[in-house]
C-alpha positions in Angstrom: 116.0 65.1 130.0 113.5 66.4 127.5 114.5 69.2 125.1 112.4 72.4 125.2 112.1 74.5 122.1 111.1 78.1 122.5 108.8 79.4 119.6 109.1 83.2 119.2 105.9 85.2 118.8 105.2 87.1 115.6 106.1 90.4 117.4 109.6 89.3 118.1 110.3 87.5 114.8 111.2 89.7 111.9 107.9 90.5 110.0 108.0 90.3 106.3 107.0 93.6 104.6 103.9 93.0 102.4 103.0 94.9 99.2 99.2 95.6 99.6 96.5 97.4 97.6 93.3 98.9 99.1 89.8 99.4 97.7 87.7 102.3 98.6 84.1 103.0 97.5 81.4 105.6 98.0 77.9 105.3 96.4 77.2 108.9 95.4 79.2 111.9 94.2 78.1 114.2 97.0 80.6 116.2 99.0 79.9 114.2 102.1 80.6 111.0 100.3 83.7 112.4 98.6 85.0 113.3 102.2 84.3 109.7 103.1 86.4 108.5 100.2 89.4 110.8 101.4 89.0 109.4 104.9 89.0 105.8 103.6 92.2 106.4 101.7 93.8 108.1 104.7 92.8 105.0 106.9 94.5 102.5 104.5 97.5 104.7 104.2 98.0 104.9 107.9 97.1 101.3 108.5 99.8 100.1 106.1 102.3 102.4 107.4 101.6 101.3 111.1 102.0 97.6 110.0 105.2 98.3 108.1 103.7 97.2 104.8 104.0 99.0 101.4 100.7 100.3 100.1 101.3 100.2 96.3 97.9 101.1 94.9 94.6 102.4 96.1 91.6 101.6 93.9 88.4 103.8 94.2 85.0 104.1 92.8 83.8 107.6 92.9 80.0 108.1 93.1 79.1 105.0 91.0 75.9 103.6 92.3 74.5 100.1 91.4 71.0 101.5 92.1 71.0 103.4 88.9 72.5 100.8 86.6 
């Protein structure tokens, strides 16, 4: 008789907690763009929390445009 080995899915295995960083960017310093930056940061915070990861740093560029360089 052949032996059958069951391979558990990732959801049933214990997931390793990752240390992650995020990068957020807006291209202008307008209020609308700065609100976008806040929303980007919030997204990454919630996403990491939902996955069980540790968000250790958020890097952000505020209103720096490559167009004017």
